[in-house]
Residue, then its C-alpha position, 0 to 999 in steps of 0.5 A: x500500500x503506497x500512501x506517498x501521494x495521498x493527501x488529507x486537506x484540512x477543511x475539505x472532505x475525503x482524501x485526495x491524490x497529488x497530481x501536479x506540483x505548481x509554483x503556487x501549490x499543487x493540483x489534487x484529485x478527489x478520491x471521492x468524486x474525481x474532481x480536481x482542485x488547486x491547493x495553495x501552499x498556505x493550506x493545511x495538508x497532510x500526507x498520509x505517509x507521514x501520519x503515525x498512530x501513538x502506541x505505548x512503546x512507539x509510533x506506528x506509521x498509518x500505512x502499517x495500521x491500514x495494512x493491519x485492517x486489510x489483513x483483518x478484513x481480508x482486503x474488504x471494507x472495515x467497520x463504518x466510522x459511524x458506529x458507536x464509540x464503544x464498538x470503534x474503540x474495541x475494533x481499533x484495539x483488535x487492529x492495534x492492541x497496544x495503541x495509547x488510549x490517552x493520546x488516540x481519540x475516538x475522532x482519530x479512530x473514526x478518521x482512520x476507518x473512514x480513510x481506510x474505507x475510502x482507499x479500499x473502495x478505490x482498490x488502494x489497500x493491500x495486505x502485502x508488506x510495503x516494499x522499501x525503495x532502494x533509497x530508503x534501504x540505503x538511508x537505513x544502512 
């Protein structure tokens, strides 16, 4: 699962795919409806590949959490983010057993499940372990 070019833009619904970088920002395409929008440099944008979830021992990258959901659901859709809070917390505890309950809020769990379901609907999730690029492998050595 490659989240390198998947964006969450503050104030905009859903996820976006990074298409083109421009001088004043970039062009992103909505994963929900396929509409393209221009986003300025001052917008609050998060790459999904840079997001991590707090655990008691370390931070887990979002891609790893998404992969855990894909393994649990056999690449199918996850629990709806509209379920009640107790169900969401119990479900997330199955996916990431050692997550930090004090720093991971129910709103965060809802976001992760909503994002997963959007990516799954587009066929962008997989149970396969991510393959490191040669640049990452060299950087770790």
